[in-house]
C-alpha positions as a LaTeX table, in Angstrom:
\begin{tabular}{lrrr}
\hline
Residue & $x$ (\AA) & $y$ (\AA) & $z$ (\AA) \\
\hline
Unk1 & 108.98 & $-156.07$ & 242.78 \\
Unk2 & 110.87 & $-153.80$ & 239.31 \\
Unk3 & 113.55 & $-155.54$ & 238.21 \\
Unk4 & 116.98 & $-153.36$ & 239.15 \\
Unk5 & 119.54 & $-152.50$ & 236.91 \\
Unk6 & 122.56 & $-154.91$ & 235.54 \\
Unk7 & 126.38 & $-153.66$ & 234.56 \\
Unk8 & 127.02 & $-152.38$ & 230.97 \\
Unk9 & 130.09 & $-153.30$ & 229.79 \\
Unk10 & 131.58 & $-151.91$ & 226.40 \\
Unk11 & 135.02 & $-153.10$ & 225.41 \\
Unk12 & 136.92 & $-151.56$ & 222.38 \\
Unk13 & 133.73 & $-150.92$ & 220.37 \\
Unk14 & 133.89 & $-149.59$ & 216.98 \\
Unk15 & 131.90 & $-148.46$ & 214.15 \\
Unk16 & 132.66 & $-147.90$ & 210.76 \\
Unk17 & 129.95 & $-147.27$ & 208.18 \\
Unk18 & 130.38 & $-147.91$ & 204.63 \\
Unk19 & 132.00 & $-145.55$ & 202.41 \\
Unk20 & 133.27 & $-143.12$ & 205.30 \\
Unk21 & 137.34 & $-143.25$ & 205.86 \\
Unk22 & 136.87 & $-142.51$ & 209.53 \\
Unk23 & 134.99 & $-144.75$ & 211.92 \\
Unk24 & 131.75 & $-143.09$ & 213.68 \\
Unk25 & 132.70 & $-144.74$ & 217.48 \\
Unk26 & 136.61 & $-145.71$ & 217.68 \\
Unk27 & 137.33 & $-148.00$ & 220.30 \\
Unk28 & 135.11 & $-146.70$ & 222.95 \\
Unk29 & 135.38 & $-148.81$ & 226.36 \\
Unk30 & 133.35 & $-148.25$ & 229.44 \\
Unk31 & 131.55 & $-149.26$ & 232.42 \\
Unk32 & 127.85 & $-148.20$ & 233.01 \\
Unk33 & 127.14 & $-149.06$ & 236.66 \\
Unk34 & 124.27 & $-151.26$ & 237.69 \\
Unk35 & 121.62 & $-148.94$ & 238.58 \\
Unk36 & 122.80 & $-145.44$ & 237.70 \\
Unk37 & 122.02 & $-142.49$ & 235.24 \\
Unk38 & 125.19 & $-142.25$ & 232.61 \\
Unk39 & 124.45 & $-139.65$ & 230.36 \\
Unk40 & 126.89 & $-139.06$ & 227.17 \\
Unk41 & 126.90 & $-135.27$ & 226.61 \\
Unk42 & 128.68 & $-133.65$ & 223.33 \\
Unk43 & 128.57 & $-132.06$ & 219.93 \\
Unk44 & 126.18 & $-133.08$ & 217.02 \\
Unk45 & 127.77 & $-135.53$ & 215.30 \\
Unk46 & 130.49 & $-136.60$ & 217.88 \\
Unk47 & 128.87 & $-140.35$ & 217.50 \\
Unk48 & 127.19 & $-140.43$ & 221.28 \\
Unk49 & 123.62 & $-141.96$ & 219.69 \\
Unk50 & 125.66 & $-144.31$ & 217.52 \\
Unk51 & 127.06 & $-145.37$ & 220.39 \\
Unk52 & 123.88 & $-145.70$ & 222.69 \\
Unk53 & 122.19 & $-147.46$ & 219.89 \\
Unk54 & 125.00 & $-150.39$ & 219.55 \\
Unk55 & 123.98 & $-150.96$ & 223.25 \\
Unk56 & 120.76 & $-152.43$ & 221.97 \\
Unk57 & 121.87 & $-153.44$ & 218.36 \\
Unk58 & 119.82 & $-150.58$ & 216.69 \\
Unk59 & 123.43 & $-150.27$ & 215.03 \\
Unk60 & 125.29 & $-153.25$ & 214.70 \\
Unk61 & 129.39 & $-152.73$ & 215.96 \\
Unk62 & 132.11 & $-153.44$ & 213.74 \\
Unk63 & 134.20 & $-154.86$ & 216.39 \\
Unk64 & 134.46 & $-155.25$ & 220.15 \\
Unk65 & 132.39 & $-156.73$ & 222.74 \\
Unk66 & 129.63 & $-155.32$ & 224.51 \\
Unk67 & 128.10 & $-157.39$ & 227.65 \\
Unk68 & 124.70 & $-156.71$ & 229.64 \\
Unk69 & 124.33 & $-158.01$ & 233.17 \\
Unk70 & 127.57 & $-160.12$ & 232.08 \\
Unk71 & 125.66 & $-161.55$ & 228.97 \\
Unk72 & 127.26 & $-160.99$ & 225.48 \\
Unk73 & 124.55 & $-158.70$ & 223.99 \\
Unk74 & 126.06 & $-159.97$ & 220.32 \\
Unk75 & 124.89 & $-162.99$ & 221.05 \\
Unk76 & 121.64 & $-162.32$ & 221.57 \\
Unk77 & 118.69 & $-162.58$ & 219.03 \\
Unk78 & 118.94 & $-158.60$ & 217.98 \\
Unk79 & 114.98 & $-158.68$ & 218.20 \\
Unk80 & 114.85 & $-160.33$ & 222.10 \\
Unk81 & 118.01 & $-157.92$ & 223.25 \\
Unk82 & 115.59 & $-154.76$ & 222.39 \\
Unk83 & 112.40 & $-156.61$ & 224.11 \\
Unk84 & 114.89 & $-156.73$ & 226.96 \\
Unk85 & 116.27 & $-152.92$ & 226.97 \\
Unk86 & 113.73 & $-150.06$ & 227.25 \\
Unk87 & 114.09 & $-147.27$ & 224.47 \\
Unk88 & 112.99 & $-143.85$ & 224.27 \\
Unk89 & 113.30 & $-141.08$ & 221.95 \\
Unk90 & 112.83 & $-137.66$ & 221.43 \\
Unk91 & 109.20 & $-136.83$ & 220.02 \\
Unk92 & 108.24 & $-140.16$ & 221.79 \\
Unk93 & 107.68 & $-141.98$ & 218.63 \\
Unk94 & 104.23 & $-143.08$ & 218.95 \\
Unk95 & 101.85 & $-145.13$ & 216.31 \\
Unk96 & 99.69 & $-142.38$ & 215.37 \\
Unk97 & 97.02 & $-144.85$ & 215.39 \\
Unk98 & 97.97 & $-146.84$ & 218.56 \\
Unk99 & 95.75 & $-145.54$ & 221.97 \\
Unk100 & 98.00 & $-144.51$ & 224.90 \\
Unk101 & 97.20 & $-148.06$ & 226.25 \\
Unk102 & 97.78 & $-149.72$ & 223.04 \\
Unk103 & 101.46 & $-147.90$ & 222.85 \\
Unk104 & 102.17 & $-148.69$ & 226.43 \\
Unk105 & 101.06 & $-152.43$ & 226.14 \\
Unk106 & 103.54 & $-153.32$ & 223.11 \\
Unk107 & 106.29 & $-155.15$ & 224.33 \\
Unk108 & 104.73 & $-156.83$ & 226.83 \\
Unk109 & 102.83 & $-158.38$ & 224.11 \\
Unk110 & 105.25 & $-159.54$ & 221.93 \\
Unk111 & 106.68 & $-161.11$ & 225.07 \\
Unk112 & 103.37 & $-162.97$ & 224.96 \\
Unk113 & 101.85 & $-161.51$ & 228.73 \\
Unk114 & 98.04 & $-162.27$ & 228.95 \\
Unk115 & 95.63 & $-159.44$ & 228.33 \\
Unk116 & 95.23 & $-159.14$ & 232.48 \\
Unk117 & 98.55 & $-158.57$ & 233.13 \\
Unk118 & 98.91 & $-156.15$ & 229.97 \\
Unk119 & 95.99 & $-154.16$ & 231.38 \\
Unk120 & 97.34 & $-154.31$ & 234.80 \\
Unk121 & 100.84 & $-153.23$ & 233.84 \\
Unk122 & 99.55 & $-150.60$ & 231.32 \\
Unk123 & 97.55 & $-149.17$ & 234.38 \\
Unk124 & 100.59 & $-149.48$ & 236.83 \\
Unk125 & 102.65 & $-147.29$ & 234.24 \\
Unk126 & 99.72 & $-144.73$ & 233.41 \\
Unk127 & 100.07 & $-143.92$ & 237.39 \\
Unk128 & 104.02 & $-144.15$ & 237.57 \\
Unk129 & 104.50 & $-141.15$ & 234.66 \\
Unk130 & 101.15 & $-139.26$ & 236.17 \\
Unk131 & 98.70 & $-140.26$ & 233.71 \\
Unk132 & 95.24 & $-140.69$ & 234.79 \\
Unk133 & 94.30 & $-144.24$ & 233.48 \\
Unk134 & 90.85 & $-143.11$ & 233.24 \\
Unk135 & 91.49 & $-140.10$ & 231.49 \\
Unk136 & 94.37 & $-141.26$ & 228.79 \\
Unk137 & 94.23 & $-144.88$ & 228.06 \\
Unk138 & 91.84 & $-144.57$ & 225.32 \\
Unk139 & 93.35 & $-141.39$ & 223.58 \\
Unk140 & 95.57 & $-141.04$ & 220.55 \\
Unk141 & 99.03 & $-139.09$ & 220.10 \\
Unk142 & 97.12 & $-136.25$ & 218.21 \\
Unk143 & 94.99 & $-135.98$ & 221.76 \\
Unk144 & 98.09 & $-135.40$ & 223.71 \\
Unk145 & 100.33 & $-132.43$ & 224.79 \\
Unk146 & 104.23 & $-133.07$ & 223.39 \\
Unk147 & 104.65 & $-133.67$ & 227.23 \\
Unk148 & 102.06 & $-136.36$ & 227.55 \\
Unk149 & 103.69 & $-137.81$ & 224.26 \\
Unk150 & 106.80 & $-138.17$ & 226.36 \\
Unk151 & 105.51 & $-139.66$ & 229.94 \\
Unk152 & 103.51 & $-142.27$ & 227.35 \\
Unk153 & 107.17 & $-143.02$ & 225.69 \\
Unk154 & 108.77 & $-143.66$ & 228.86 \\
Unk155 & 106.16 & $-145.71$ & 230.49 \\
Unk156 & 106.36 & $-147.90$ & 227.11 \\
Unk157 & 109.88 & $-148.22$ & 227.48 \\
Unk158 & 109.23 & $-149.02$ & 231.28 \\
Unk159 & 106.32 & $-151.71$ & 230.38 \\
Unk160 & 108.12 & $-154.77$ & 229.91 \\
Unk161 & 109.86 & $-153.98$ & 233.32 \\
Unk162 & 113.65 & $-153.77$ & 231.35 \\
Unk163 & 116.68 & $-153.32$ & 233.78 \\
Unk164 & 118.37 & $-150.94$ & 231.25 \\
Unk165 & 116.61 & $-147.98$ & 229.58 \\
Unk166 & 118.14 & $-146.20$ & 226.57 \\
Unk167 & 116.98 & $-142.61$ & 226.39 \\
Unk168 & 117.87 & $-140.75$ & 223.30 \\
Unk169 & 117.38 & $-136.92$ & 223.92 \\
Unk170 & 113.92 & $-137.70$ & 225.01 \\
Unk171 & 112.86 & $-134.30$ & 226.05 \\
Unk172 & 114.66 & $-132.26$ & 223.17 \\
Unk173 & 111.31 & $-131.44$ & 221.42 \\
Unk174 & 109.24 & $-129.94$ & 224.31 \\
Unk175 & 109.40 & $-126.57$ & 225.75 \\
Unk176 & 111.72 & $-125.66$ & 228.54 \\
Unk177 & 108.92 & $-125.87$ & 231.71 \\
Unk178 & 107.51 & $-129.18$ & 230.78 \\
Unk179 & 111.18 & $-130.38$ & 230.07 \\
Unk180 & 111.98 & $-129.22$ & 233.69 \\
Unk181 & 108.79 & $-131.09$ & 234.84 \\
Unk182 & 109.69 & $-134.46$ & 232.92 \\
Unk183 & 113.25 & $-134.29$ & 234.04 \\
Unk184 & 111.94 & $-134.18$ & 237.51 \\
Unk185 & 109.69 & $-137.34$ & 236.75 \\
Unk186 & 112.65 & $-139.24$ & 235.37 \\
Unk187 & 114.46 & $-139.01$ & 238.42 \\
Unk188 & 111.56 & $-139.41$ & 240.53 \\
Unk189 & 111.12 & $-142.71$ & 238.50 \\
Unk190 & 114.65 & $-143.60$ & 239.09 \\
Unk191 & 114.72 & $-143.13$ & 242.82 \\
Unk192 & 111.97 & $-145.67$ & 242.91 \\
Unk193 & 112.94 & $-148.18$ & 240.16 \\
Unk194 & 116.91 & $-148.15$ & 240.27 \\
Unk195 & 117.32 & $-148.79$ & 236.53 \\
Unk196 & 120.24 & $-148.38$ & 234.51 \\
Unk197 & 120.12 & $-145.86$ & 232.31 \\
Unk198 & 121.96 & $-144.32$ & 229.50 \\
Unk199 & 120.84 & $-140.72$ & 228.49 \\
Unk200 & 121.88 & $-139.29$ & 225.12 \\
Unk201 & 121.91 & $-135.16$ & 225.77 \\
Unk202 & 123.72 & $-132.42$ & 223.52 \\
Unk203 & 122.56 & $-129.93$ & 226.87 \\
Unk204 & 125.72 & $-130.11$ & 229.75 \\
Unk205 & 122.96 & $-128.74$ & 232.09 \\
Unk206 & 120.47 & $-131.40$ & 231.52 \\
Unk207 & 123.80 & $-133.93$ & 231.86 \\
Unk208 & 124.74 & $-132.23$ & 235.05 \\
Unk209 & 120.99 & $-132.41$ & 236.39 \\
Unk210 & 120.26 & $-136.12$ & 235.55 \\
Unk211 & 123.61 & $-138.08$ & 235.79 \\
Unk212 & 125.04 & $-139.81$ & 238.32 \\
Unk213 & 127.99 & $-139.87$ & 236.16 \\
Unk214 & 129.06 & $-137.80$ & 232.75 \\
Unk215 & 130.61 & $-138.77$ & 229.81 \\
Unk216 & 131.89 & $-135.91$ & 228.12 \\
Unk217 & 132.33 & $-137.16$ & 224.25 \\
Unk218 & 134.21 & $-135.78$ & 221.86 \\
Unk219 & 135.01 & $-136.90$ & 218.19 \\
Unk220 & 134.55 & $-140.47$ & 217.38 \\
Unk221 & 133.13 & $-140.90$ & 220.65 \\
Unk222 & 136.33 & $-140.15$ & 222.24 \\
Unk223 & 136.17 & $-139.93$ & 226.02 \\
Unk224 & 137.29 & $-136.37$ & 227.09 \\
Unk225 & 135.92 & $-137.24$ & 231.02 \\
Unk226 & 133.98 & $-139.95$ & 232.89 \\
Unk227 & 133.10 & $-139.00$ & 236.04 \\
Unk228 & 130.52 & $-137.57$ & 238.46 \\
Unk229 & 128.54 & $-134.30$ & 237.92 \\
Unk230 & 130.49 & $-132.37$ & 240.71 \\
Unk231 & 133.83 & $-133.45$ & 239.76 \\
Unk232 & 133.47 & $-132.35$ & 235.92 \\
Unk233 & 132.48 & $-129.03$ & 237.48 \\
Unk234 & 135.07 & $-128.40$ & 239.84 \\
Unk235 & 138.24 & $-130.21$ & 237.66 \\
Unk236 & 137.21 & $-130.33$ & 234.05 \\
Unk237 & 139.92 & $-132.62$ & 232.26 \\
Unk238 & 140.62 & $-130.37$ & 229.88 \\
Unk239 & 140.00 & $-126.78$ & 227.85 \\
Unk240 & 137.03 & $-128.66$ & 225.56 \\
Unk241 & 135.53 & $-129.86$ & 228.70 \\
Unk242 & 135.70 & $-126.59$ & 230.27 \\
Unk243 & 134.08 & $-124.69$ & 227.39 \\
Unk244 & 130.62 & $-127.32$ & 227.92 \\
Unk245 & 131.34 & $-126.31$ & 231.36 \\
Unk246 & 131.10 & $-122.97$ & 230.78 \\
Unk247 & 131.39 & $-119.98$ & 233.06 \\
Unk248 & 128.96 & $-119.00$ & 236.30 \\
Unk249 & 130.15 & $-121.65$ & 239.18 \\
Unk250 & 127.49 & $-120.44$ & 241.38 \\
Unk251 & 124.78 & $-121.23$ & 238.76 \\
Unk252 & 126.48 & $-124.30$ & 238.25 \\
Unk253 & 126.44 & $-125.03$ & 241.84 \\
Unk254 & 122.32 & $-124.70$ & 242.18 \\
Unk255 & 122.29 & $-127.55$ & 239.25 \\
Unk256 & 123.91 & $-130.03$ & 242.06 \\
Unk257 & 121.75 & $-128.90$ & 244.46 \\
Unk258 & 118.10 & $-130.73$ & 244.89 \\
Unk259 & 115.25 & $-128.55$ & 246.42 \\
Unk260 & 114.77 & $-131.64$ & 248.64 \\
Unk261 & 118.14 & $-130.83$ & 250.27 \\
Unk262 & 117.15 & $-127.06$ & 251.63 \\
Unk263 & 114.71 & $-126.25$ & 254.06 \\
Unk264 & 111.08 & $-125.47$ & 252.64 \\
Unk265 & 109.17 & $-122.47$ & 253.34 \\
Unk266 & 105.07 & $-122.76$ & 253.93 \\
Unk267 & 102.32 & $-120.78$ & 252.19 \\
Unk268 & 99.02 & $-120.51$ & 253.77 \\
Unk269 & 96.68 & $-123.02$ & 251.86 \\
Unk270 & 93.15 & $-123.58$ & 251.71 \\
Unk271 & 91.17 & $-126.07$ & 249.54 \\
Unk272 & 88.96 & $-124.40$ & 246.37 \\
Unk273 & 85.81 & $-125.89$ & 248.40 \\
Unk274 & 86.77 & $-123.90$ & 251.33 \\
Unk275 & 84.62 & $-120.72$ & 252.69 \\
Unk276 & 86.83 & $-117.75$ & 252.02 \\
Unk277 & 85.75 & $-115.96$ & 254.98 \\
Unk278 & 87.05 & $-118.71$ & 257.04 \\
Unk279 & 90.57 & $-118.33$ & 255.75 \\
Unk280 & 92.89 & $-116.64$ & 258.25 \\
Unk281 & 96.01 & $-115.70$ & 256.14 \\
Unk282 & 98.23 & $-115.39$ & 259.50 \\
Unk283 & 99.59 & $-111.93$ & 257.89 \\
Unk284 & 100.65 & $-113.51$ & 254.74 \\
Unk285 & 99.74 & $-111.50$ & 251.39 \\
Unk286 & 98.48 & $-114.37$ & 249.16 \\
Unk287 & 96.75 & $-117.86$ & 249.74 \\
Unk288 & 97.61 & $-120.69$ & 247.66 \\
Unk289 & 94.44 & $-122.63$ & 246.46 \\
Unk290 & 94.71 & $-126.41$ & 246.17 \\
Unk291 & 92.48 & $-128.97$ & 244.81 \\
Unk292 & 90.91 & $-131.93$ & 246.20 \\
Unk293 & 94.31 & $-134.01$ & 245.96 \\
Unk294 & 95.99 & $-131.27$ & 247.16 \\
Unk295 & 97.49 & $-130.15$ & 244.44 \\
Unk296 & 98.36 & $-126.60$ & 243.69 \\
Unk297 & 96.13 & $-124.25$ & 241.18 \\
Unk298 & 96.23 & $-120.60$ & 242.15 \\
Unk299 & 97.12 & $-118.16$ & 244.43 \\
Unk300 & 95.46 & $-115.46$ & 245.77 \\
Unk301 & 95.80 & $-112.09$ & 247.02 \\
Unk302 & 94.36 & $-110.96$ & 249.71 \\
Unk303 & 92.52 & $-108.08$ & 248.47 \\
Unk304 & 90.77 & $-110.79$ & 245.89 \\
Unk305 & 90.02 & $-112.72$ & 249.04 \\
Unk306 & 88.36 & $-110.17$ & 250.90 \\
Unk307 & 85.57 & $-109.87$ & 247.79 \\
Unk308 & 85.73 & $-113.73$ & 247.10 \\
Unk309 & 82.42 & $-115.60$ & 247.57 \\
Unk310 & 84.05 & $-118.87$ & 246.36 \\
Unk311 & 87.68 & $-120.30$ & 245.88 \\
Unk312 & 86.54 & $-122.03$ & 242.77 \\
Unk313 & 88.30 & $-119.29$ & 240.13 \\
Unk314 & 89.23 & $-116.47$ & 242.07 \\
Unk315 & 93.00 & $-115.92$ & 241.82 \\
Unk316 & 96.07 & $-116.36$ & 239.23 \\
Unk317 & 96.71 & $-120.04$ & 238.00 \\
Unk318 & 100.25 & $-121.26$ & 239.40 \\
Unk319 & 102.11 & $-120.91$ & 235.97 \\
Unk320 & 105.27 & $-123.36$ & 237.25 \\
Unk321 & 106.28 & $-125.66$ & 240.16 \\
Unk322 & 109.02 & $-127.42$ & 241.10 \\
Unk323 & 109.35 & $-131.09$ & 242.96 \\
Unk324 & 111.51 & $-132.41$ & 245.66 \\
Unk325 & 113.64 & $-134.02$ & 242.83 \\
Unk326 & 114.17 & $-129.91$ & 241.09 \\
Unk327 & 117.36 & $-128.62$ & 241.17 \\
Unk328 & 117.95 & $-124.94$ & 243.03 \\
Unk329 & 118.53 & $-123.77$ & 239.45 \\
Unk330 & 115.10 & $-125.13$ & 238.50 \\
Unk331 & 113.68 & $-123.36$ & 241.57 \\
Unk332 & 115.29 & $-120.25$ & 240.57 \\
Unk333 & 113.60 & $-120.08$ & 237.06 \\
Unk334 & 110.11 & $-121.04$ & 238.50 \\
Unk335 & 110.76 & $-117.92$ & 240.83 \\
Unk336 & 111.28 & $-115.81$ & 237.81 \\
Unk337 & 107.83 & $-116.73$ & 236.50 \\
Unk338 & 106.34 & $-116.93$ & 239.71 \\
Unk339 & 107.11 & $-113.60$ & 241.23 \\
Unk340 & 109.70 & $-114.56$ & 243.88 \\
Unk341 & 108.04 & $-117.69$ & 245.17 \\
Unk342 & 107.99 & $-121.45$ & 243.70 \\
Unk343 & 105.52 & $-123.94$ & 244.79 \\
Unk344 & 107.09 & $-127.59$ & 245.80 \\
Unk345 & 104.87 & $-130.80$ & 244.79 \\
Unk346 & 105.46 & $-134.12$ & 246.01 \\
Unk347 & 105.73 & $-137.37$ & 244.22 \\
Unk348 & 102.14 & $-137.23$ & 242.76 \\
Unk349 & 101.99 & $-133.25$ & 242.68 \\
Unk350 & 100.39 & $-132.82$ & 246.09 \\
Unk351 & 101.84 & $-129.53$ & 247.49 \\
Unk352 & 104.64 & $-129.68$ & 250.14 \\
Unk353 & 105.85 & $-126.40$ & 250.68 \\
Unk354 & 107.54 & $-123.31$ & 248.75 \\
Unk355 & 111.31 & $-121.93$ & 248.10 \\
Unk356 & 112.01 & $-118.56$ & 247.89 \\
Unk357 & 114.70 & $-116.35$ & 246.29 \\
Unk358 & 116.32 & $-115.66$ & 250.16 \\
Unk359 & 116.62 & $-119.49$ & 250.43 \\
Unk360 & 118.73 & $-119.68$ & 247.22 \\
Unk361 & 121.06 & $-116.52$ & 247.60 \\
Unk362 & 121.85 & $-118.00$ & 251.40 \\
Unk363 & 122.81 & $-121.07$ & 249.56 \\
Unk364 & 125.08 & $-119.34$ & 247.23 \\
Unk365 & 126.26 & $-116.79$ & 250.05 \\
Unk366 & 127.46 & $-120.28$ & 252.03 \\
Unk367 & 129.14 & $-121.54$ & 248.60 \\
Unk368 & 131.17 & $-118.33$ & 248.39 \\
Unk369 & 132.23 & $-118.74$ & 252.07 \\
Unk370 & 133.45 & $-121.97$ & 251.85 \\
Unk371 & 135.15 & $-121.79$ & 248.17 \\
\hline
\end{tabular}
């Protein structure tokens, strides 16, 4: 049973760096609820990363108190504290000479876990973030894509089962499609693990997608607004927050609605090893080919299907897909890549349905009708 999240409380926390007249963080107070994702969003240099790093004392506060689960973090040995708080950063920060398995097992090893327990935990974490241990455990960072490295970074941060996870722009260095998939993966993990997560980003759309609550920060980590994404979108506290929200209320609303909240369509599907002559398209123009684990791999047009002797390589690859945790905005972007219909996958990448432009259009029309 995974250890669930605990409350974080920051009371009147200030950070002054030597030689700087103004504090980097000035009198910051906040309660991060147990088991929720709280996103710090604000412009570069506003102090959001400094604030987050004071929670695990990578940066020592000048004054104020920080409690984690009711315990004074400033009275805990810093090294011990950092082993109890997961930490994931941009570009993963993996040691180049450590394999994936060694990277994930670092903190459990420091905590004195025995080898079998570490090995079991590494395998469990790799499965959890969607990396096949048989394929990836022995690889080095240079042998991984950017998205795979970030998955390893998240697995490493979760390996010792910390109740708190700090994430400093962890998906900022990957391409937009991979970033969307990693965001979905984090939401899926959170639905299973219920950690307390503090997440730093400068991307308001990412904050809206991921956050149970969002803290919009100004200079010196001044809290301009701290509320749910819905409340901030519909009622920004001031012009500065409104500037973060930006225009396009309907499009922003698509970021608040998950694919799981709308009715999914269904494509005609067949396994890659099926006989093409036995496939009945039932009036559809395309067949969706699935691999042996029911993951979507290719679209096959009816004309290609008629000529095909095998489904193993015919058709065009599925270039983008969304998960049940994805937002309708993610789905809309995937549709533009996929030609009007996006494939929806489940927790292990298996096919569960499709979502199309008509579904999104109907949702936007309903929003306008109730506005």
